[in-house]
C-alpha positions in Angstrom: 0.0 0.0 0.0 2.8 2.3 0.9 4.6 1.6 -2.4 1.4 2.5 -4.3 1.1 5.8 -2.5 4.7 6.6 -3.2 4.3 5.8 -6.9 1.2 8.0 -7.2 3.1 10.9 -5.5 6.1 10.5 -7.9 3.7 10.6 -10.9 1.9 13.6 -9.6 5.2 15.4 -9.0 6.4 14.7 -12.6 3.2 15.9 -14.1 3.3 19.1 -12.0 6.8 19.9 -13.1 5.9 19.3 -16.8 3.0 21.8 -16.7 5.2 24.5 -15.3 7.6 24.4 -18.2 6.5 26.4 -21.2 7.1 24.8 -24.6 7.7 26.6 -27.8 7.5 24.5 -31.0 9.0 25.9 -34.2 8.9 23.9 -37.4 12.0 24.0 -39.5 9.8 24.4 -42.6 7.9 27.3 -41.1 11.1 29.2 -40.4 12.4 28.6 -43.9 9.2 29.6 -45.6 8.8 32.8 -43.5 12.4 33.9 -44.3 11.9 33.0 -48.0 8.7 35.1 -48.1 10.4 38.1 -46.6 13.3 38.0 -49.1 11.1 37.5 -52.1 8.5 40.2 -51.2 11.3 42.8 -50.7 10.0 43.7 -47.2 11.3 47.1 -46.0 11.4 48.7 -42.6 8.7 51.2 -41.6 11.3 54.1 -41.8 12.3 53.1 -45.4 8.6 52.7 -46.4 7.9 56.1 -45.0 10.7 57.7 -46.9 9.6 56.0 -50.2 6.0 57.4 -49.8 7.3 60.9 -49.2 9.8 60.8 -52.1 7.4 59.3 -54.6 4.8 61.9 -53.6 7.4 64.6 -54.2 8.2 63.2 -57.6 4.6 63.0 -58.6 4.1 66.7 -57.5 7.1 68.2 -59.3 8.0 65.9 -62.3 6.0 68.0 -64.7 7.7 71.2 -63.4 11.1 69.6 -63.8 10.4 68.4 -67.3 9.1 71.8 -68.4 12.3 73.4 -66.9 14.4 70.9 -68.8 12.7 72.0 -72.0 13.1 75.7 -71.2 16.5 75.8 -69.6 18.3 72.7 -70.6 18.8 71.2 -67.1 18.1 67.5 -66.9 14.8 66.8 -65.1 16.5 64.0 -63.2 19.1 66.5 -61.8 16.4 69.0 -60.9 14.3 66.4 -59.0 17.3 64.8 -57.3 18.5 68.2 -56.1 15.0 69.1 -54.9 14.7 65.8 -53.0 18.1 66.2 -51.4 18.1 69.9 -50.7 14.5 70.1 -49.3 14.2 66.7 -47.7 11.6 65.8 -50.3 9.6 69.0 -49.5 9.6 68.4 -45.7 12.6 70.6 -44.8 12.2 73.8 -42.9 13.1 76.1 -45.8 10.7 74.2 -48.1 7.8 74.4 -45.6 8.3 78.0 -44.4 9.7 79.6 -47.5 8.9 77.3 -50.5 12.6 77.2 -51.0 13.4 73.7 -52.3 17.0 74.2 -53.4 18.5 76.0 -50.4 19.3 79.1 -52.5 20.6 82.0 -50.4 19.8 85.6 -50.9 23.0 86.8 -52.5 23.4 90.5 -53.5 21.0 90.4 -56.4 17.9 89.2 -54.5 15.2 91.8 -53.9 12.3 89.5 -52.8 11.3 88.2 -49.4 13.7 86.2 -47.3 14.0 84.1 -44.2 16.9 83.6 -41.8 18.2 80.2 -40.9 21.4 78.7 -39.5 23.5 77.1 -42.1 27.3 77.4 -42.6 27.0 80.4 -40.4 24.3 81.6 -37.9 21.1 83.2 -39.3 22.0 83.2 -43.0 19.6 84.8 -45.5 17.6 82.5 -47.7 15.2 83.4 -50.5 11.5 83.0 -49.9 8.9 82.2 -52.6 5.2 82.4 -52.8 5.0 79.0 -54.5 7.4 76.0 -54.9 7.2 76.4 -58.7 8.9 79.8 -58.3 11.7 78.0 -56.4 12.1 75.6 -59.3 12.2 78.4 -61.8 14.7 80.4 -59.7 16.9 77.3 -59.5 17.0 77.1 -63.3 17.8 80.8 -63.8 20.3 80.6 -61.0 22.3 78.0 -62.9 21.8 79.5 -66.4 22.7 83.0 -65.2 26.1 82.3 -63.6 29.2 81.8 -65.7 30.7 79.2 -63.3 27.9 76.8 -64.4 28.3 77.4 -68.1 30.3 74.2 -68.7 27.4 72.2 -67.5 25.3 73.1 -70.5 27.9 71.6 -72.8 27.3 68.2 -71.3 24.8 65.7 -72.8 21.3 66.2 -71.4 21.0 62.4 -70.7 24.3 62.2 -68.8 23.1 62.7 -65.2 26.3 61.4 -63.7 28.4 64.1 -65.5 25.9 66.8 -64.4 26.0 65.6 -60.8 29.8 65.7 -60.8 29.9 69.0 -62.7 27.7 70.7 -60.1 30.1 69.8 -57.4 33.1 71.0 -59.4 31.4 74.3 -60.2 30.9 74.9 -56.5 27.2 74.4 -56.1 27.8 72.3 -52.9 30.6 71.9 -50.5 29.7 68.3 -49.6 32.3 66.0 -51.3 29.7 63.3 -51.6 27.1 65.5 -53.3 27.4 63.9 -56.7 27.0 60.4 -55.3 23.9 61.4 -53.3 22.3 62.9 -56.5 23.1 59.8 -58.5 21.8 57.5 -55.8 18.4 59.3 -55.9 18.3 59.3 -59.7 18.9 55.6 -59.9 16.9 54.5 -56.9 13.8 56.3 -58.1 14.5 56.0 -61.9 14.4 59.8 -62.3 16.3 59.5 -65.7 13.0 58.4 -67.2 11.9 62.0 -67.2 15.0 63.0 -69.1 14.1 60.3 -71.6 10.5 61.6 -71.9 11.7 65.1 -72.8 14.3 63.8 -75.2 11.9 61.4 -76.8 13.9 58.3 -75.9 12.5 54.9 -75.1 12.8 53.7 -71.5 11.6 50.7 -69.4 10.1 51.3 -66.0 10.7 48.9 -63.1 7.1 47.8 -62.2 8.2 46.6 -58.7 9.4 50.1 -57.8 6.0 51.5 -58.9 4.3 49.1 -56.4 6.5 50.2 -53.5 4.5 53.4 -52.6 1.2 51.5 -52.5 2.7 48.9 -50.2 4.2 51.6 -48.1 1.0 53.6 -47.7 -0.8 50.4 -46.5 1.9 49.8 -43.8 3.0 53.2 -42.8 2.6 54.2 -39.1 2.9 57.5 -37.4 6.0 56.6 -35.4 9.7 56.8 -35.7 12.4 54.5 -34.3 15.4 56.4 -32.8 18.6 55.7 -34.6 22.2 56.0 -33.5 23.2 59.7 -33.6 19.7 61.0 -33.4 18.8 63.8 -31.0 15.4 65.1 -30.1 16.2 68.3 -31.9 17.3 66.6 -35.2 14.1 64.4 -35.1 11.9 67.3 -34.5 13.5 69.3 -37.3 13.2 66.3 -39.7 9.4 66.1 -39.1 8.9 69.8 -39.0 7.9 69.8 -35.3 9.0 71.7 -32.3 10.8 70.1 -29.4 7.8 70.7 -27.2 5.4 69.1 -29.7 7.5 65.9 -29.8 7.8 65.8 -26.0 4.0 66.3 -25.6 3.1 63.6 -28.1 5.4 61.1 -26.3 4.8 62.3 -22.6 8.5 63.1 -22.2 9.7 65.1 -19.3 13.3 65.6 -20.7 15.2 65.2 -24.0 16.7 61.8 -23.2 16.5 59.2 -26.0 17.8 55.7 -26.5 18.4 53.7 -29.7 15.4 51.7 -30.7 13.0 54.0 -28.9 9.6 54.5 -30.7 8.4 58.0 -30.9 4.9 59.1 -32.0 5.1 61.9 -34.4 1.6 62.2 -35.9 
């Protein structure tokens, strides 16, 4: 009798221990299929998707302006759009929002229109202000065509965006040594050369997968941002055209402390 009681106690003890241990079952095939699906679908992070939506929206808004300027002034539409995307943060930069200035053009001595002050290479520098973004695009064209230092650009083929990107840097348009590579990267990533080809009457093939990207992004985009290494609360606020206080209020923050991987609500 004692042996039977002892046996029942041992069985009860083993069953009790087993129920306390959580078990996770992962099938090898499931892991493989999941990984395979992600690679084939070209899944992208929320941040990348957000950027694509903004950039494609910018291109849709200003591609006609860029092509018209190419016809009128001889500047490749791809270069115009790439500079606009880079200089204005695809229309979300402070100058673009407050002054419709998409190319970071400073006042200079010949400017008689409205202006705004903003820190750049020096504190509170004077930048041109426009009533409409299209005015900024036109002024960018006349800025390049009206200055002798850019004259050599107009001897380049209109479909050679690489030469134009490098020529702008050599002519002194930007001090960033990586400026040409940044422009070329935008042109190739978003196939901006197709607009040069349209103006020149050349045939071109569009990557259909890239066209589908904005649709995918719009369905997945969320109003938050994941803090990256090197981010500060000020840089994030500036990127999204918000004040420090607005960012802090949206996220119930009492100070400016951030950590990598932190999710911030920005909408």
